[in-house]
C-alpha positions in Angstrom: -49.9 -42.8 41.7 -46.7 -43.3 43.8 -47.0 -43.1 47.6 -43.9 -42.7 49.6 -45.7 -44.6 52.4 -48.8 -46.6 52.3 -50.9 -44.4 54.6 -49.0 -41.1 54.1 -48.6 -40.9 57.9 -47.2 -37.7 59.5 -46.6 -36.8 63.1 -46.4 -33.1 64.1 -46.6 -34.2 67.0 -50.0 -35.9 66.6 -49.9 -38.7 64.1 -52.4 -38.9 61.3 -52.6 -39.4 57.5 -51.6 -36.4 55.3 -54.8 -37.1 53.4 -58.3 -36.9 54.9 -60.9 -39.5 54.4 -62.3 -37.4 51.6 -58.9 -37.1 50.1 -58.4 -40.9 50.1 -61.9 -41.3 48.6 -61.1 -38.9 45.8 -57.8 -40.6 45.0 -59.5 -44.0 44.9 -62.3 -42.8 42.6 -59.7 -41.3 40.3 -57.7 -44.6 40.2 -60.8 -46.7 39.6 -62.3 -44.5 36.9 -59.1 -44.2 34.8 -57.5 -47.5 35.6 -54.5 -45.8 37.3 -52.3 -48.1 39.4 -51.0 -47.2 42.8 -47.5 -48.0 44.2 -46.8 -47.8 47.9 -43.0 -47.8 48.3 -43.0 -48.4 52.1 -46.1 -49.9 53.6 -47.4 -50.7 57.1 -49.4 -53.9 56.5 -53.1 -52.9 56.6 -56.5 -53.8 55.1 -56.1 -51.2 52.4 -53.5 -53.5 50.8 -54.9 -56.8 51.9 -52.2 -57.6 54.4 -51.8 -57.7 58.2 -48.7 -57.1 60.3 -47.3 -60.1 62.1 -43.8 -58.8 63.1 -40.9 -56.7 61.9 -37.2 -56.8 61.3 -35.2 -53.7 62.5 -32.7 -51.9 60.3 -29.5 -53.9 60.6 -26.3 -54.7 58.9 -27.4 -58.3 58.8 -28.7 -59.5 55.4 -32.3 -60.7 55.0 -33.2 -62.8 51.9 -36.3 -61.5 50.0 -37.4 -64.0 47.4 -39.4 -63.1 44.3 -42.5 -65.3 44.0 -43.6 -67.0 40.8 -46.3 -64.3 40.5 -43.7 -61.6 40.9 -41.2 -62.8 38.3 -43.0 -61.0 35.5 -42.4 -57.7 37.3 -38.6 -58.3 37.7 -37.5 -60.2 34.6 -34.1 -58.5 34.7 -33.2 -60.1 38.1 -31.1 -63.2 38.1 -33.6 -66.0 38.5 -33.5 -67.9 41.8 -31.2 -65.4 43.6 -32.8 -63.7 46.6 -32.6 -59.9 46.9 -30.6 -59.0 50.0 -32.0 -56.4 52.3 -29.8 -54.5 54.8 -30.2 -51.3 56.8 -33.9 -51.1 56.2 -36.7 -51.6 58.7 -39.1 -54.2 57.3 -42.6 -55.2 58.3 -43.5 -58.9 58.1 -47.0 -59.5 56.9 -49.5 -62.2 56.2 -52.3 -62.1 53.6 -55.6 -60.7 54.8 -57.7 -60.0 51.7 -61.2 -58.5 52.3 -64.5 -59.4 50.7 -64.3 -59.6 46.9 -60.7 -58.5 46.9 -57.6 -60.5 45.9 -54.1 -60.1 47.3 -51.2 -61.8 45.4 -47.7 -62.0 47.1 -44.8 -61.0 44.9 -42.0 -60.7 47.5 -41.6 -63.1 50.5 -39.3 -63.4 53.5 -39.6 -67.1 54.4 -43.3 -67.7 55.0 -44.0 -64.0 55.5 -45.1 -61.5 52.9 -43.0 -58.4 52.0 -44.7 -57.3 48.8 -48.2 -57.8 47.3 -50.4 -56.7 44.4 -53.9 -56.0 45.8 -57.0 -55.7 43.6 -60.2 -54.0 44.9 -63.7 -54.8 43.8 -63.9 -51.5 41.8 -60.9 -52.6 39.7 -58.2 -50.6 41.6 -54.8 -52.2 41.6 -52.2 -51.4 44.3 -48.7 -52.7 44.8 -47.3 -52.5 48.3 -43.8 -53.2 49.6 -43.2 -53.5 53.3 -39.5 -52.6 53.5 -38.0 -49.1 53.8 -36.3 -47.7 50.7 -33.3 -45.5 49.9 -31.4 -44.8 46.6 -28.3 -46.0 48.4 -29.7 -49.4 49.4 -29.1 -52.4 47.1 -32.6 -53.8 47.3 -34.1 -50.4 46.3 -31.8 -50.3 43.3 -32.7 -53.8 42.3 -36.5 -53.5 42.7 -37.3 -49.9 41.9 -37.3 -50.3 38.1 -39.7 -53.2 38.2 -42.0 -51.3 40.6 -42.1 -48.1 38.5 -42.6 -50.1 35.3 -45.6 -51.9 36.9 -47.3 -48.7 38.2 -46.8 -47.0 34.8 -48.1 -50.0 32.9 -44.7 -50.1 31.1 -45.1 -46.7 29.5 -43.1 -43.7 30.8 -40.7 -41.0 30.0 -37.0 -42.0 30.3 -35.2 -45.3 29.9 -32.9 -47.6 31.8 -29.6 -49.1 30.7 -26.6 -50.4 32.6 -23.4 -48.5 31.8 -19.8 -49.3 32.7 -17.2 -46.7 31.7 -13.7 -47.3 33.2 -11.3 -44.5 32.1 -7.5 -44.9 32.5 -5.4 -41.7 32.7 -1.8 -41.0 31.7 -1.2 -43.7 29.0 2.3 -43.5 27.6 3.6 -41.6 30.7 5.0 -43.0 34.0 3.4 -42.4 37.4 5.4 -41.9 40.6 5.0 -44.8 43.0 4.1 -44.9 46.7 7.2 -46.0 48.7 6.9 -46.3 52.4 10.7 -46.2 52.8 11.0 -42.6 51.4 9.2 -39.8 53.2 9.0 -37.8 49.9 7.0 -40.7 48.4 4.4 -40.9 51.1 1.6 -38.3 50.5 0.7 -35.9 53.3 -2.9 -35.7 52.1 -5.4 -37.6 49.9 -4.4 -37.1 46.3 -6.5 -38.8 43.7 -4.6 -37.7 40.7 -1.4 -35.8 40.2 1.0 -34.0 37.8 4.3 -35.8 37.4 7.1 -34.0 39.2 10.3 -34.2 37.1 12.4 -33.5 40.3 10.7 -36.2 42.5 13.0 -38.8 43.9 10.2 -41.3 43.9 10.3 -44.5 41.8 8.4 -44.3 38.5 6.5 -46.9 36.7 5.2 -47.0 33.1 3.1 -49.8 31.5 4.8 -52.0 28.9 3.3 -53.4 25.8 2.9 -56.7 27.6 0.7 -55.0 30.2 -1.6 -53.5 27.5 -1.7 -57.0 25.8 -2.9 -58.4 29.1 -5.7 -55.7 29.5 -6.8 -56.3 25.9 -7.0 -60.0 26.5 -8.8 -59.5 29.8 -11.4 -57.3 28.0 -11.8 -59.7 25.1 -12.4 -62.6 27.6 -15.3 -60.7 29.2 -16.6 -59.6 25.7 -17.2 -63.3 24.9 -20.1 -63.2 27.4 -23.1 -61.7 25.5 -24.0 -59.7 28.7 -20.5 -58.1 28.6 -20.1 -57.8 24.8 -20.4 -54.0 25.1 -17.6 -53.5 27.7 -14.8 -51.3 26.4 -12.1 -49.5 28.4 -11.2 -45.8 27.6 -7.6 -44.8 27.6 -6.7 -41.2 28.1 -3.3 -40.7 26.4 -0.4 -38.2 26.3 1.5 -38.0 23.0 4.6 -36.7 24.7 5.3 -40.3 25.9 5.2 -41.9 22.5 8.5 -40.7 21.0 10.9 -43.4 22.2 12.4 -45.8 19.6 11.1 -49.4 19.7 8.6 -48.7 22.4 6.6 -51.8 23.1 3.7 -49.9 24.6 3.2 -47.8 21.5 3.4 -50.9 19.3 0.8 -52.6 21.5 -1.5 -49.5 21.4 -1.4 -49.6 17.6 -2.0 -53.3 17.6 -5.1 -52.9 19.9 -6.2 -49.6 18.5 -9.8 -50.7 17.8 -10.2 -52.5 21.2 -10.2 -49.3 23.2 -11.7 -45.8 23.3 -9.1 -43.1 23.0 -9.4 -39.8 24.9 -7.2 -36.7 24.6 -5.3 -36.1 27.9 -3.2 -33.2 26.4 0.2 -33.7 24.8 2.5 -32.8 27.7 0.4 -33.5 30.8 1.2 -30.1 32.3 -1.1 -28.5 34.8 -3.4 -26.1 33.0 -3.6 -24.0 36.2 0.2 -23.8 36.7 1.4 -24.1 33.1 4.3 -21.7 32.9 6.5 -19.5 35.1 5.2 -16.0 35.6 7.4 -13.7 37.7 7.9 -15.4 41.0 5.0 -17.8 40.5 3.2 -19.5 37.7 0.2 -18.9 35.4 -2.4 -21.0 33.8 -2.4 -22.1 30.2 -3.4 -19.4 27.7 -5.9 -20.1 24.9 -3.2 -20.4 22.3 -1.2 -22.9 24.5 -4.4 -24.8 25.1 -5.1 -25.1 21.4 -1.5 -26.3 20.8 -1.7 -28.9 23.6 -4.9 -30.4 22.3 -4.1 -30.1 18.6 -0.7 -31.7 19.0 -2.1 -34.6 20.9 -4.8 -35.2 18.3 -2.2 -35.1 15.5 0.0 -37.6 17.3 -3.0 -40.0 17.8 -3.7 -39.7 14.0 -0.1 -40.5 13.2 -0.3 -43.6 15.4 -3.7 -44.7 14.0 -5.6 -44.1 17.3 -9.1 -42.9 16.7 -9.2 -40.2 19.4 -12.4 -38.6 20.6 -11.9 -35.1 19.2 -14.7 -33.3 21.1 -13.7 -34.6 24.6 -10.7 -34.0 26.9 -9.5 -35.3 30.3 -7.4 -32.5 31.8 -4.2 -33.4 33.7 -5.0 -33.6 37.4 -8.5 -32.3 36.6 -6.8 -28.9 36.2 -8.1 -26.0 34.1 -11.7 -26.1 35.1 -11.4 -22.6 36.7 -9.1 -21.3 34.0 -11.2 -19.1 31.7 -8.4 -18.9 29.0 -8.0 -22.6 28.9 -11.7 -23.2 28.6 -12.1 -20.7 25.8 -9.1 -22.2 23.9 -10.5 -25.7 24.4 -14.0 -24.7 23.1 -12.5 -22.9 20.2 -10.7 -26.1 19.0 -13.9 -28.1 19.3 -13.9 -29.5 22.8 -17.4 -29.9 24.2 -16.9 -32.2 27.1 -14.5 -32.3 30.1 -14.5 -34.6 33.1 -14.8 -33.2 36.6 -14.4 -34.9 40.0 -17.5 -36.0 41.9 -15.4 -36.3 45.1 -15.4 -32.4 45.1 -18.9 -31.0 46.0 -18.7 -28.1 43.6 -18.9 -30.6 40.7 -21.8 -32.6 41.9 -24.7 -32.5 39.4 -28.1 -31.3 40.6 -29.9 -33.9 38.4 -29.0 -37.6 38.5 -27.2 -38.8 35.3 -26.6 -35.3 34.1 -23.6 -32.9 33.9 -23.1 -29.2 34.6 -22.4 -26.4 32.2 -19.2 -24.6 32.8 -20.0 -21.2 34.4 -16.9 -19.7 32.7 -17.5 -21.3 29.2 -21.1 -22.5 28.5 -20.0 -24.2 25.3 -18.4 -26.9 27.6 -20.3 -29.5 29.6 -18.6 -31.0 32.7 -19.0 -34.7 33.0 -19.0 -36.0 36.6 -16.4 -38.7 37.0 -16.2 -41.1 39.9 -12.8 -41.4 41.7 -11.7 -44.8 43.1 -9.4 -45.7 45.9 -7.0 -47.3 43.5 -4.5 -44.5 43.6 -2.4 -43.0 40.9 0.8 -44.0 42.7 -0.1 -47.7 43.2 0.5 -50.8 41.0 0.8 -53.9 43.3 -1.1 -55.5 46.1 1.8 -56.7 48.3 2.5 -55.1 51.6 6.0 -53.5 51.6 6.4 -53.4 47.8 7.1 -50.2 46.0 3.7 -49.1 44.6 1.8 -51.1 47.2 -2.0 -50.3 47.0 -2.4 -51.9 50.5 0.2 -49.7 52.1 -1.1 -46.6 50.4 -4.7 -47.4 51.5 -3.7 -48.0 55.1 -1.6 -44.9 55.1 -4.8 -42.9 54.5 -7.5 -45.0 56.1 -5.9 -47.5 58.5 -5.7 -47.3 62.3 -2.6 -45.0 62.0 -3.9 -43.3 58.8 -3.7 -39.6 58.2 -7.4 -39.3 57.4 -9.8 -39.2 60.3 -13.6 -39.0 60.9 -14.4 -37.0 64.0 -10.8 -37.6 65.1 -11.0 -41.4 64.7 -9.5 -43.5 61.9 -11.7 -45.0 59.2 -10.7 -48.6 60.2 -9.6 -50.0 63.6 -7.4 -52.6 61.9 -5.2 -52.5 58.8 -7.1 -53.5 55.6 -5.9 -56.4 53.4 -5.8 -56.2 49.7 -8.8 -58.5 49.5 -10.7 -56.0 51.8 -9.9 -53.2 49.4 -11.0 -55.1 46.3 -14.2 -56.1 48.1 -15.0 -52.5 49.2 -14.1 -50.9 45.9 -16.0 -53.4 43.8 -19.1 -53.0 46.0 -18.9 -49.2 45.5 -18.7 -49.7 41.7 -21.6 -52.2 41.9 -23.7 -49.5 43.5 -23.1 -47.2 40.5 -24.0 -50.0 38.1 -27.2 -50.9 39.9 -28.3 -47.2 39.8 -27.6 -47.1 36.0 -25.1 -44.3 36.4 -23.3 -43.5 33.1 -20.5 -41.5 34.8 -17.0 -42.7 34.0 -14.7 -44.1 36.8 -11.1 -43.0 37.1 -8.0 -45.1 37.1 -4.4 -44.5 36.2 -2.0 -46.4 33.9 0.0 -47.8 36.8 -3.2 -49.6 37.9 -3.0 -51.7 34.7 0.6 -52.9 35.2 0.5 -56.7 35.7 1.9 -57.6 39.1 4.0 -60.8 39.6 1.0 -63.0 40.8 -0.7 -62.4 37.4 -3.4 -59.7 37.7 -3.6 -55.9 37.8 -5.2 -53.6 40.4 -7.8 -52.4 38.0 -8.8 -55.7 36.5 -9.0 -57.3 40.0 -11.5 -54.7 41.1 -13.5 -54.7 37.8 -13.6 -58.5 37.8 -15.1 -58.4 41.3 -17.6 -55.7 40.4 -18.7 -57.4 37.2 -19.2 -60.8 38.9 -21.4 -59.1 41.5 -23.4 -57.4 38.8 -24.0 -60.5 36.7 -24.9 -62.5 39.8 -27.8 -60.1 40.4 -28.9 -58.9 37.0 -29.3 -60.1 33.5 -28.9 -56.6 32.0 -26.2 -56.1 29.3 -23.4 -53.8 30.3 -22.6 -51.0 27.8 -19.6 -48.7 27.5 -19.7 -45.3 25.7 -17.1 -42.8 24.4 -16.7 -39.7 26.5 -18.5 -37.6 23.9 -21.4 -40.1 23.8 -21.6 -39.8 27.6 -21.5 -36.1 27.3 -24.3 -36.1 24.7 -26.5 -38.2 26.9 -25.9 -36.0 30.0 -26.4 -32.8 28.1 -29.6 -34.2 26.6 -30.9 -34.9 30.1 -30.2 -31.3 31.1 -32.0 -29.9 28.1 -34.9 -32.2 28.6 -35.2 -31.0 32.3 -35.2 -27.4 31.2 -37.7 -27.9 28.4 -40.8 -28.3 30.5 -41.9 -31.4 28.6 -45.5 -32.4 28.9 -46.5 -36.0 28.0 -50.0 -37.5 27.6 -50.6 -41.2 27.1 -53.9 -42.1 25.5 -53.9 -45.8 25.5 -55.8 -46.1 22.2 -53.7 -43.4 20.4 -50.3 -43.5 22.0 -48.0 -40.9 23.6 -48.2 -37.1 22.8 -45.2 -34.9 23.7 -44.9 -31.2 23.9 -41.8 -29.1 24.9 -41.3 -25.4 25.6 -37.8 -25.5 24.1 -35.8 -27.8 21.8 -35.1 -31.1 23.6 -34.6 -34.8 23.2 -36.5 -37.3 25.3 -36.7 -41.1 25.6 -39.9 -42.9 25.9 -40.1 -46.5 27.2 -43.0 -48.7 26.1 -44.2 -46.6 23.1 -42.4 -46.9 19.8 -42.1 -45.4 16.3 -40.3 -46.8 13.3 -36.8 -46.7 14.8 -37.4 -48.1 18.2 -34.5 -49.5 20.2 -34.8 -52.6 22.4 -32.9 -53.2 25.6 -33.4 -56.2 27.9 -36.9 -56.6 26.6 -38.0 -53.0 26.8 -38.9 -50.9 23.8 -37.2 -47.5 23.9 -37.8 -44.6 21.6 -35.7 -41.5 21.3 -37.9 -38.5 20.3 -36.5 -35.1 19.2 -38.8 -32.2 20.0 -38.8 -28.7 18.7 -39.9 -25.7 20.8 -43.7 -25.6 21.0 -44.0 -29.0 19.2 
């Protein structure tokens, strides 16, 4: 039983509980008879939970340390031991223990000497877990605590599973990117552009990774892989074969040398827009099905020649183009493409179900994988102010006090942001995705991997900061997946949601599953012969047939 608030209070305008006394009595009898636990996600301290209010903390940007007690550690074994959970932007009740006759109340979360979370046991055997701080999927403390709370209330057995994924994807490998240049008007974007098609007539400076740059990224990844918690981290490189034909190209040689260190994704051979592919009268037309098959097939063939094990059923389209081109989608599906990335910064591509994708409305054989954009832009490669390719200059051009983007007519920031500010903000955004166990890829461009003179790269700076924040909070291993593996997981989530799965747990017999249509579902805490284990949890994948 999961209660959004401890007393289910409503005010319309009179304030009362949504359940009558008879309703609460019925719920309590059910919980006692069947040994069903109750979780109250946001609780006013009251006798029902063996606690009494002694004060409160208003929702604020200031951080409050919430410490896990010795009795609470078994609920949250995945949290980094000894590090408090930081609470911000959440109203919090401060409580003291006030157990009734023949009841016990055990604190599991504390704010100084005050109580913020308890397990309360009633004389009839009922167990309730109450937390006194407000919750939201966007808040860090909710992301950190929710899994332990759900696992407790479900006695460790439930449908679904939790893993921590990190899937950085880098576009345009082997091609140059135009660079931001504040001294040339043509090289200063007039709008926010997250990814772009290279303009052969542009006067802007261009920059392409070298073999030394890729060596640096490979070594950076290998260094993190030495940590068992990061052993599964692997960067995906979306490549364009057109850029591999120069003689004695150090980048191509380095790619071959590090072929097994990265995941390789088809990004088309030429990197031409699939919506404006060829001249057509006075305008242009999208790629045809035949041209699509040639672009994809030629790029796969070039990868095979170079010894790069490309993901044959996935594609990252140039500039996220082609998603509304029916001919392109048909040609891609005909040649075996099942998964394309979309852009979650555009509302039409936001999935309805968390950690799932969307089927293309124009070509149902293709699943669209949401991909997170970052504010490391395609035309940036260095942190220094005033440099060609300056991330700091490009960021302030958009979001600074004189930036072209406004919120209700006001700039995002009243002062220019430093490079350290940008790394802090972007890494915190990535941390949020990690804490929510999102599997969606994150987008970067090859220029973000160029090593700048001080020694790092834009992407590795941000990823370093995000990883350090993650490991400071959690003991969970981070895992990376190929794009097709990501698509398979997201597609499986969609099918499971549509299959009307019914699950019954009989504690003496195990879990019984039924589905209205063919589906795949994961069960945590109940295992067969081929059970997986992740961070101490047993996880079983079950394939169901219709009516099974």
